[in-house]
N, C-alpha and C positions, 0 to 999 in steps of 0.2 A: 272401123278398126279398133281393136282393143288397145287400151293404153297401158304401157309398161313404164312404171316409175322406179328409178333406182336411187337410193339414198347414198350419198358420198360425202367424204370429208377431206378429199384432196383432189388436185387437178388430174392426177393419173386415173382416178375413179371416173371422172367425166369422160376421158378418152376411152376408157374401157366400156362404159355404158353406151357411148356412141357406136363403138365398134361392134357391140353385140345387138344393136337395134332398139335401144330404149327410146321412148318418146319424150320423157320428162325426167328432170333431176330434182330430187329433194336435197338441198344444200344444207349441210350441218358442219359442226365441228364435234370432235370427241364422240364418234359413234360408239366407242367402247362402253359408254354409259347411257346410250340411247339417243345421243345427239344433243348438241347445244347450239346457240346462236353462232353463226360463222363470223369471223373477223371481217373488218372492212376491206382490207387489202385482198384477202382471199375471195370475198364476194365479188369484187370488181373484176378480178381475173377470171373467176368462174363463170360469170355472166357472159363475158366476151367469148370464152371458149365454148360454152354450151350453145349459145346462139349461132356461133360459127359452124357448129356441128348439127344445127337444125333441131335442137331440143329446147323445150320450154324449161324454165327453172323457177322453183319455189324455194324460199328460204325458211328454215326452222327459226322460230323465236322461242327460246327456252332460257330464261334468265339464270337458272341454277339447276343443278342435278337434284335427284330425289323425287319427291312426290309432286303433284300438280296443285297443291293447296297454297296459293300465293297470297302473301300479305301486301300491304301498300307499297313497301319498298321494292318487292319483286315486281309488282305491276308497274311501278314508275319506270323501272329498268326496261320491262317488256314493251311499254308504250314508246319509250325513246328509241329502242331498237326497231320497232315497227315503223316509226316515222322515217328513220334513216333508210331502211330497206325498201320501203314502199315505192320509191321512185326509181329503184334500180333493178328489181326482180319482177318476174311475171306474177308471182303470188307469194303469200305468206302462209306458214304452217304454225298453228298455235292451239293450245287447249288448256283449260283449267278445271279442276274438279276437287270437291271436298265433301266429306260426309256422305259418300256414295252417290252424289249427284254432280252433274256438270255445274260449274259456277257461272251462271248466266251473266251476272253483273260484271264479273272480271272479264269475261270474253267480250261483252259489249263495250267495255272501256278500251280494250285492245283494238277492236274494230273501229271505234271512233277515232283513235289515234292514227291508224293506218289510212282510213278513208278520208281523214282530214287532209292528207297529202295526195292521195290518189283514190277518188271515189269508186273506180271500177276495179280495184285490186282483187284478184282471185284469192280465195281463202280455203285452206284445208284445215279441218279439225283433226288433230292427230289422236294418238291412242290414249289420250286422257279419257276418252269415252270408255275405254276398257277398264278404267279404274272406277267405274260406276256400278251400282247394283243391277241395273237393267239397261244395257246398251241399246236394245231395240226401242225402248221407250224414250231414251235420252236423245235419239236422233231428231226428235221434234224441236229440241232446243237449237240444234245446228241449223235446221231449216228456218226457224224463226229468225235467227240472227243473220242469215244470208250466206252461210258456208256452201260452196258448190261441191266440195269433196269431203268425205268423212273416211279417214283411215282407221281400220279396225281389225282386230283378231277375233272379234266376237266375245271378248272378255277372257279368252284363253291365252295360254303362253304361246301357242301356235295356232294360226288361223284354221288349218285343216281339222283341228280338234273341236271347233265351234262353228262348223259350216251351217248348222241349223239356225244359229243365232244370226249369222251374217245374212242368210237368206231372209229371215224375218225383217232385218233392217232394210234390205233391198226392196222387199214388198211394201214395207211401211212408207218409205219415202217416195216410191213411184218415180216420176220424172221431176220431182222437186229438187233433188240433188243426186249426186252419184256416190255410191258406197265403194270404197277401195279396200280390197283384202290385203293384209300384210302381216308378217311375222311367221317365220318358219316356212316361207313359200320357196319351193325349189323346182327345178325342171321336172322332177319325177312325181310331183304331186299337184302342180299348178292346174293341169287340165281337169283333173277330178274336182279340184276346189272350185274352179269357175263353173263347171257343169252343175255342181251341187248348190251353188249360191246364186248364180245369175249375175255376178258382178261383171262390170265392163272395164274395170281398172284394177291392176295388180301392182303391188309394191314389194320391193325387197332390197336387201343389201347386195345380193348376188356375189358374196365374197367367199374367198378361200383362205385358209391359213397360210401365212408366209413366215419365213425365218426372220428373227430379229436381226437388225443391222449392227447392233451394239451388244455384244455378249455380256459385258459388265452391267450395263443398264438393265438388261433382262434379268440378270442374277439378283440385282437389287430391287426387282419388282417395281420399277418405275412405270411400267405399262403392262396391261394384260397381253395375252398371246396376240401378236399383231395379225390383222387380216387385211386383205386388199380386194377391191372390186375385181372380179374375174370376168374378162370378156366372154370366155367360154360358157360361164354360168348364165350371164346375161343372154347370150345367143341361145342357150338351151331353153330359157324361159320364153324368149320371143318365138322360137320354133314351135314350142308346145302350144302356146295360145293361138298362134296363127294357124296351126294344123287343126285345132279344135274349131276355130272360126270357119275354116274352109269346109270341114266335114258337116257342120251344122247349118250352113247357109242354105 
């Protein structure tokens, strides 16, 4: 079965992902800036809900917004977050990159902190790999460090625009880890993307715009256009990849 992962930043998103047939949750806060580390209270409630709905849950660890070139203070925060989360979630999501390459030393420091608490913690390398000059070559770093999943758009803004790079990543890693396509993945393009790349994992927000609940806050631009996980979009993704899997079996 192909795996469908939905990134969420609220409990309603978990319910929507479950209703649509997702297999796994990527838990974040502040998805409007690409996701940050979720809070402690949110994590505890989210884990209980996701597991009750039969979904695995991996938590984002991102100590700040912006790029992925982390200094010692950033890494101290990321390591502390990793230690707290490792005993609570099924896996962690992290990445570091600078000067066009993955920052292997920083990622090794993160993994050491997480696995010091839980040696078997699952690991996703997130789209920091897309901030490198050659994502297909950089997957070797992920394999060497022990990541079991690599989330990527192939270095493009949207994954369908770099299907050839994603396929090269899939072919390069073989069965050493799994490549997960994400960014700009929707029900109307996911089947073609899977067919073109050979991925067995798909990632998306599956969100739709929603109206702001506070008109004055919206006027003052305290937040971007709000979006919510849409169970119909999740269901559309699930149907599209299940149909593809059936027809190619």
